N, C-alpha and C positions, 0 to 999 in steps of 0.2 A: 504492500499498499505504500503512495506517495503520500507522500504529509509533507514534503519541499520542496520548492521549485530556486532555481536556483537563476535569475535572468546574467548574462551576458549584457553589456553597456549599448556601446554604438552603432546601426544597425542592428540594430534586436528589439530592443523596442525602443532606445531613444534614433528616431532620425537625422544622421548627420555628417551622411556620403554625403553629400554635395560642399556638405565644409570641409569636410578632409579633406575630401580630391581637390576643390582651388588651394586652399591654403596650402598641398604640395608639391602643382603648373603653381607655386609664386613665387616658389620656396627655388624650386631650377633656377623661374625668369628672374628672379634678382639677384642667385647669381650662380649668373650665363656655362650653367649646365643646364648637359640635351634634355627638352623639351621631350612630353613624357603622356601620351593617352593612356584617359580613363583606362583603356580595360586594360591597357601594363597595368597601371593604379595597383583594381580593384584588386586581382591575383592576393596582392602581400598584406593586402586591409586585414587586421584581423591581430597582426605583431607585434609587436613595440614601437612606438613614436626612432624611435633612434635605430631598429633594426631592422624595417621602413627606410629610413634618412642612407642608410647607409647600402641596403640594395640599392637603391633610385642611381643615387648619387658613387657611389663604385668607389665614396673617401674613407679615411680611422677618422679622421679630426672631423667630427660635424657638430661643435661647438655653435659657429657661428651659423648650418639651419638650423640646429633645432629655435635657437632664438629667433631669427625669424621663423619657423612656424607657426612658434605660439604666440609673437606680435598677433599677426596677422588676422589665428585662429580667435583669440580673445578678439580682435576688432568688431568681428563678425559671426560672431555667433550667439546672440542672444538673438540679432533677423533670421539666423537659418538652419536653427537648429527647430526643431516639435518633435514628438509622438507621433509614435507611427500611429495608422489605426484600433481604438478599442483597445488601445495600454493602460486608460486610467485605469477603464472601468472591469478591467481585466481583474487591475494589481488589488483597485478595490474590492471588489465579490472576493477575490481569492483569500484577504485577507478575513476578509468580515466569514466568510465558512472555514479559521484558523488552518486554513494553509502557512505556515512557516517561508517569506521569503529572500533574500537576497540579490547581494548585483554579486559579480562575478569579472571581471576586468583588465583589459590591457591598460586601461586611459589609466594618469595620474592623478594622488585621490587627489585634487584641490579639482581639474576638470567633471572631477570624475560629483563631488560633492556637489558646486553647483549646479548642474544641470541637475540635479536629480531635485537639489532643493528649486530651483526653475519651475518644473515641472509640477515640486509638493509630493514628492513621493517618496525623501528620503526618509520620513516618520513609516512609511509601509516596512523598510527596510529592517531585516533581524539581523541581517551582517553586511554588510562594504565589503568589499578584497579590490584594491587598484595593486598597480604595482610598486608604488612604496613599501607597500605589506607582504611584501613577497620573497623571497632570495630567486628562485626557478615563477618567472610568470609562467601561463598557456606556452604553447600543451601537455606541459609541465601536470603533473596532478594535485600536490600543494591553495594555488588557487582552493579550485572547491574541495580542500578537504577543511583548511582552514575556515573554509565560511559552513562550510556544516559541521566544525564543527563550532564555531563562533554562535551557531544559531539552539546547537542541540541538540541533531538529531545524529541518526545512519548512516551511509554512504543506504544501501540495502532502501530509505525509505529517499533519497530525492533525486531528481530530475534534471540539469540542465537544460539550461534551452539559451543555443546561436546559432549564430549567423555566416559562421567561417568555423573552417575543418577544423583549426587550435582550442575554438568548442568546447567540438566533439571525442577528438584524441584526449583533454584536460577530464573529462568528462570518465569516455573510456581506464585512462592509467587514474584516476578515481576510483573504480570500481564504481559509477552511479551510470544511471541510465543518465540519456540524451537523446532531444528536442533541435529536430535542425531548421530554418523555419524557410517557407517554402518565398519569402518572401527578398532575401538574401542576395546582396548586392550578385555574389560571382554566381547565383546562376542552382535554381535545388538539385539537376545534375550533379553538379559537381561536388557536396552535399551528400549524398548519397553514396555515394563513393566511400566516403567511410563511414558508411553504414552507423545512422544514429538508429537511436528502438522506434525514434518517430520520427514525421515530417508533418512540420505543423502548415500548412491552408488560410492560418487566421487563425493569430492569437488568440480566441475565442475558444480554439481546437481545445482549452486544455481545460475548459469543459466537461468535455466528450473522453477525454482522458483520465481523466481521475475521476470519473463514475465507473469508466472499467476496470479498479479497477479493485 
């Protein structure tokens, strides 16, 4: 029986997709690096910002790139970020039903808290595990297991929901069930290759999934 649901943040419950893509494009342009298309950027989304910038730039020291990314991202954040359809309703309903909720993300802590507070979601989350809270980010098991422990649940009763292979791999490594989301920019077919336990076409599918348990 599932009594705990952990959500990835970007691309899963919070639509930051366009903000992230345009932030990377801005960094590459400002630092006179080889431009990339959306199609080249999307497959790497879900990794840490540092990993993505190193991959896109081919540089070892990305301190200046990180600063540019964060500056642009902060400036445009509130205008470009929104909840995916149904998220507010589902989070409220699940919380009301006694389902324990948490967030597990490769985003940094300040950015995570900012967006959760922006949409008044933090009060529903029993655990928020960010990049700053772990030694080994997703796809390692540590972030998921840390959230499970903080909430006071068990892996066998936990579902991890995410839009990236990183989420599915982290869930499998931690021994929790996994659900991919069909609205992932990576595409449902890509996520299916990693064999999640479930595939959500709509976040409201969580209601049916819980009833089946």
